[in-house]
MILUMPA-26199 format. One record per atom (N, C-alpha, C): x, y, z; residue in three letters. Coordinates in pm, whole numbers, padded with zeros to 5 digits, always signed. Example, Ala and Ser with C-alpha at 12.3 -4.5 7.8 and 13.67 -1.06 7.14 Angstrom:
<rs>
+01319-00569+00780ALA/+01230-00450+00780ALA/+01320-00330+00780ALA/+01285-00225+00708SER/+01367-00106+00714SER/+01290+00003+00787SER/
</rs>
This chain:
<rs>
+05078+08890+12312MET/+05228+08808+12336MET/+05164+08802+12500MET/+05099+08871+12568ARG/+05083+08838+12704ARG/+05005+08752+12789ARG/+04926+08727+12677ARG/+04788+08607+12729ARG/+04759+08504+12642ARG/+04803+08472+12552PHE/+04786+08381+12453PHE/+04789+08249+12503PHE/+04707+08154+12456ASP/+04744+08021+12496ASP/+04670+07928+12365ASP/+04789+07887+12324LEU/+04760+07779+12208LEU/+04700+07629+12214LEU/+04692+07603+12375GLY/+04685+07503+12385GLY/+04765+07353+12368GLY/+04885+07399+12320ARG/+04999+07299+12279ARG/+05137+07372+12306ARG/+05245+07264+12264GLU/+05370+07315+12304GLU/+05473+07291+12208GLU/+05579+07344+12183PHE/+05626+07339+12052PHE/+05776+07319+12106PHE/+05873+07282+11996ASP/+06003+07279+12049ASP/+06083+07373+12048ASP/+06042+07506+11945VAL/+06096+07633+11950VAL/+05993+07712+11961VAL/+05953+07819+12019VAL/+05917+07941+12016VAL/+06014+08081+11981VAL/+05945+08182+11872THR/+06036+08248+11878THR/+05935+08391+11879THR/+06031+08498+11876CYS/+05991+08624+11937CYS/+06072+08709+11859CYS/+06059+08731+11714LEU/+06173+08776+11635LEU/+06119+08943+11634LEU/+06230+09002+11532PHE/+06203+09178+11480PHE/+06177+09249+11582PHE/+06250+09242+11708SER/+06264+09323+11821SER/+06070+09377+11886SER/+05975+09261+11826SER/+05855+09249+11849SER/+05809+09259+12023SER/+05908+09207+12103ILE/+05911+09204+12270ILE/+05901+09346+12298ILE/+05936+09434+12241GLY/+05927+09600+12283GLY/+05798+09616+12296GLY/+05678+09573+12233TYR/+05557+09590+12217TYR/+05496+09549+12349TYR/+05577+09481+12463ALA/+05537+09433+12573ALA/+05512+09578+12678ALA/+05578+09651+12613ARG/+05566+09803+12712ARG/+05652+09809+12814ARG/+05587+09745+12918THR/+05644+09734+13077THR/+05715+09628+13102THR/+05782+09652+13219LEU/+05853+09518+13290LEU/+05752+09425+13328LEU/+05646+09470+13368ALA/+05512+09352+13390ALA/+05481+09277+13285ALA/+05465+09372+13158GLY/+05419+09310+13019GLY/+05512+09226+12971GLY/+05625+09289+12992LEU/+05789+09156+12939LEU/+05722+09055+13046LEU/+05745+09037+13167ARG/+05734+08910+13255ARG/+05613+08829+13203ARG/+05508+08904+13162ARG/+05385+08807+13146ARG/+05398+08757+13030ARG/+05452+08838+12902ALA/+05492+08814+12754ALA/+05599+08668+12822ALA/+05698+08683+12845ALA/+05808+08562+12865ALA/+05696+08446+12963ALA/+05631+08430+13016ARG/+05575+08342+13098ARG/+05462+08273+13005ARG/+05367+08361+12908ALA/+05300+08281+12828ALA/+05378+08237+12675ALA/+05486+08301+12655MET/+05557+08223+12572MET/+05626+08097+12621MET/+05697+08086+12713ALA/+05737+07978+12780ALA/+05656+07853+12856ALA/+05526+07883+12885ARG/+05439+07810+12864ARG/+05395+07688+12728ARG/+05452+07755+12655HIS/+05447+07679+12500HIS/+05560+07562+12457HIS/+05679+07623+12548VAL/+05781+07530+12506VAL/+05781+07413+12564VAL/+05816+07299+12498ARG/+05839+07183+12522ARG/+05947+07165+12637ARG/+05943+07038+12716ARG/+06072+07026+12828ARG/+06219+07010+12744ARG/+06317+07092+12736GLY/+06423+07087+12657GLY/+06420+07129+12563GLY/+06314+07223+12537GLY/+06293+07342+12396GLY/+06327+07458+12402GLY/+06362+07548+12321LEU/+06379+07657+12327LEU/+06283+07765+12311LEU/+06320+07894+12369LEU/+06224+08015+12344LEU/+06359+08124+12284LEU/+06323+08187+12220ILE/+06397+08263+12099ILE/+06355+08392+12103ILE/+06440+08498+12190ILE/+06353+08631+12185ILE/+06471+08764+12173ILE/+06447+08823+12026GLU/+06542+08893+11971GLU/+06485+09039+12055GLU/+06595+09120+12098PRO/+06505+09203+12212PRO/+06523+09357+12130PRO/+06443+09468+12171TRP/+06459+09586+12109TRP/+06554+09651+12180TRP/+06583+09758+12147PHE/+06711+09879+12232PHE/+06663+09882+12402PHE/+06798+09849+12413THR/+06816+09882+12604THR/+06784+10040+12608THR/+06763+10080+12715PRO/+06769+10207+12749PRO/+06884+10253+12727PRO/+07002+10211+12716THR/+07153+10257+12713THR/+07137+10278+12553THR/+07081+10195+12460GLN/+07130+10191+12329GLN/+07032+10255+12247GLN/+06911+10325+12311PHE/+06831+10362+12215PHE/+06848+10515+12212PHE/+06889+10600+12080ASP/+06912+10737+12095ASP/+06823+10789+11995ASP/+06695+10885+12054PRO/+06611+10914+11964PRO/+06659+11017+11879PRO/+06785+11086+11847GLN/+06800+11153+11729GLN/+06861+11062+11634GLN/+06947+10943+11649VAL/+06963+10849+11550VAL/+06814+10769+11495VAL/+06730+10784+11550MET/+06606+10709+11501MET/+06540+10799+11465MET/+06542+10911+11397GLY/+06470+11046+11363GLY/+06526+11045+11213GLY/+06487+10982+11115ARG/+06531+11015+10981ARG/+06430+10985+10859ARG/+06445+11038+10738ALA/+06323+11053+10637ALA/+06397+10953+10507ALA/+06317+10893+10448ILE/+06310+10793+10345ILE/+06229+10811+10275ILE/+06274+10801+10130LEU/+06220+10884+10017LEU/+06217+10760+09894LEU/+06100+10744+09837VAL/+06104+10641+09724VAL/+06041+10708+09622VAL/+06086+10693+09501GLU/+06037+10787+09386GLU/+06052+10646+09275GLU/+05930+10648+09205ARG/+05883+10550+09086ARG/+05818+10610+09011ARG/+05790+10544+08887PRO/+05708+10652+08794PRO/+05567+10683+08804PRO/+05492+10579+08899ASP/+05376+10595+08941ASP/+05336+10588+09111ASP/+05440+10640+09175LEU/+05463+10639+09311LEU/+05584+10720+09395LEU/+05525+10798+09456ARG/+05671+10891+09564ARG/+05597+10882+09700ARG/+05706+10828+09786ALA/+05621+10831+09917ALA/+05776+10883+09969ALA/+05740+10918+10105VAL/+05840+10973+10226VAL/+05770+10932+10353VAL/+05892+10877+10435ARG/+05841+10842+10566ARG/+05990+10918+10674ARG/+05919+10997+10730MET/+05958+11037+10830MET/+05894+11001+10974MET/+06016+11011+11079ASN/+05978+10999+11203ASN/+06098+11070+11291ASN/+05997+11079+11421ALA/+06059+11162+11531ALA/+06048+11078+11639ALA/+06170+11054+11719SER/+06143+10971+11827SER/+06191+11033+11987SER/+06134+10985+12088ARG/+06166+10972+12219ARG/+06143+10913+12324ARG/+06194+10931+12416ILE/+06209+10851+12529ILE/+06102+10887+12656ILE/+05977+10815+12693VAL/+05903+10860+12789VAL/+05879+10749+12892VAL/+05885+10750+13000GLU/+05867+10691+13110GLU/+05954+10566+13101GLU/+06048+10542+13013GLY/+06101+10376+12987GLY/+06080+10322+12860GLY/+06015+10429+12810ARG/+05964+10338+12675ARG/+06004+10428+12529ARG/+06031+10384+12446SER/+06050+10463+12293SER/+05957+10485+12237SER/+05913+10580+12208VAL/+05798+10656+12149VAL/+05825+10691+12017VAL/+05753+10644+11899MET/+05833+10670+11751MET/+05718+10707+11682MET/+05691+10810+11628ASP/+05598+10883+11553ASP/+05656+10863+11411ASP/+05557+10807+11337PHE/+05604+10772+11220PHE/+05498+10839+11114PHE/+05556+10908+11018ARG/+05440+11018+10918ARG/+05475+10961+10769ARG/+05404+10948+10699TYR/+05390+10854+10548TYR/+05323+10990+10465TYR/+05387+11015+10391LEU/+05300+11090+10230LEU/+05318+10986+10136LEU/+05217+10961+10077VAL/+05223+10876+09952VAL/+05145+10937+09844VAL/+05223+10972+09761SER/+05167+11047+09620SER/+05151+10897+09518SER/+05047+10899+09458ARG/+05004+10830+09329ARG/+04906+10933+09209ARG/+04890+10887+09128PRO/+04826+10947+09035PRO/+04651+10979+09082PRO/+04636+11108+09105GLY/+04504+11138+09184GLY/+04519+11187+09295GLY/+04604+11159+09395GLY/+04582+11233+09544GLY/+04747+11211+09562GLY/+04681+11252+09735ILE/+04803+11221+09794ILE/+04768+11161+09922ILE/+04803+11026+10012ARG/+04722+10999+10146ARG/+04825+11029+10249ARG/+04785+11095+10340HIS/+04880+11108+10490HIS/+04821+10941+10560HIS/+04938+10899+10630ILE/+04927+10790+10710ILE/+05014+10804+10834ILE/+05000+10769+10945ARG/+05030+10809+11072ARG/+05053+10678+11176ARG/+05123+10675+11225GLU/+05185+10531+11320GLU/+05245+10569+11451GLU/+05192+10519+11575ILE/+05265+10579+11677ILE/+05333+10378+11725ILE/+05458+10386+11773HIS/+05516+10257+11837HIS/+05571+10301+11942HIS/+05524+10248+12061ASP/+05558+10269+12181ASP/+05600+10141+12240ASP/+05740+10131+12215MET/+05782+10011+12276MET/+05872+10009+12413MET/+05849+09924+12489GLY/+05950+09915+12617GLY/+06108+09903+12610GLY/+06180+09967+12677LEU/+06331+09980+12639LEU/+06367+09909+12762LEU/+06408+09746+12754PHE/+06459+09672+12874PHE/+06585+09666+12891PHE/+06637+09655+13022THR/+06795+09621+13048THR/+06829+09452+13021THR/+06905+09418+13027ASP/+06967+09295+13018ASP/+06921+09219+13106ASP/+06946+09287+13242ASP/+06921+09228+13366ASP/+06774+09195+13367ASP/+06669+09304+13319GLN/+06559+09264+13317GLN/+06474+09154+13225GLN/+06530+09113+13113TYR/+06518+09012+13019TYR/+06547+08908+13071TYR/+06685+08893+13136ARG/+06705+08734+13176ARG/+06636+08749+13298ARG/+06578+08822+13368GLY/+06513+08788+13496GLY/+06344+08747+13472GLY/+06302+08789+13359ALA/+06153+08769+13298ALA/+06215+08609+13270ALA/+06255+08573+13197LEU/+06277+08469+13161LEU/+06303+08333+13263LEU/+06429+08400+13355GLU/+06453+08313+13441GLU/+06318+08320+13548GLU/+06202+08411+13552ALA/+06100+08403+13649ALA/+06010+08301+13569ALA/+06035+08303+13419ALA/+05951+08160+13341ALA/+05972+08045+13352ALA/+06096+08000+13439GLY/+06136+07850+13468GLY/+06229+07828+13354GLY/+06276+07940+13263LEU/+06383+07893+13176LEU/+06525+07906+13222LEU/+06610+07802+13163ALA/+06771+07816+13186ALA/+06814+07970+13066ALA/+06893+08066+13123VAL/+06880+08135+13020VAL/+07032+08182+12957VAL/+07050+08178+12847GLU/+07158+08239+12775GLU/+07144+08360+12696GLU/+07267+08434+12702HIS/+07240+08560+12587HIS/+07370+08562+12484HIS/+07290+08546+12357ASP/+07408+08540+12266ASP/+07416+08714+12205ASP/+07510+08784+12228LEU/+07522+08931+12229LEU/+07480+09010+12095LEU/+07557+08891+11969GLU/+07543+08975+11832GLU/+07405+08920+11786GLU/+07360+08789+11791GLY/+07230+08791+11726GLY/+07221+08762+11586GLY/+07078+08829+11557LEU/+07069+08797+11404LEU/+07093+08912+11336LEU/+07059+09030+11410THR/+07100+09191+11367THR/+07185+09271+11450THR/+07257+09194+11526GLY/+07323+09315+11608GLY/+07308+09295+11750GLY/+07147+09310+11756ARG/+07081+09328+11861ARG/+07087+09218+11973ARG/+07124+09125+11937GLY/+07122+09015+12048GLY/+07047+08905+12021GLY/+07024+08808+12097LEU/+06929+08694+12132LEU/+06923+08648+12260LEU/+06793+08626+12323TRP/+06791+08602+12444TRP/+06740+08438+12436TRP/+06774+08354+12450LEU/+06793+08181+12448LEU/+06721+08134+12571LEU/+06602+08101+12588GLY/+06543+08033+12734GLY/+06484+07876+12702GLY/+06610+07809+12766THR/+06542+07668+12741THR/+06510+07616+12850THR/+06390+07534+12811ARG/+06272+07477+12934ARG/+06362+07369+12994ARG/+06351+07366+13125ARG/+06456+07285+13198ARG/+06370+07142+13155ARG/+06465+07001+13165GLU/+06392+06896+13155GLU/+06356+06857+13277GLU/
</rs>
């Protein structure tokens, strides 16, 4: 999301499901905002659903287990989270049991924790007029950037 070029513009560009957190750093956030804004037509809209801010992310709350039990499948997901240099680092472990074996899967999600001022600044620096919807789609809000006419 930091370096793409589709060679065209759109009325609306979206970055949902908190995927902007994968920009990881403030420099990455700024590059991603510029790359997305380049694809927004004049008068068009860029919508970014943010990841948690540094004050919202609680590693203790983020660590929990989920269990699935079906006749031919048992699965458990556990994760442990921590904050490292302004990023949320979540270590997910899955055990999946099917007839004949157990499989272990691991995922590490390393996501930037950006403040509201950092989101606003990145969108403004990308040439957008910025609004912040505090509620958004999932309670984390939405950042709305309109490309100036």
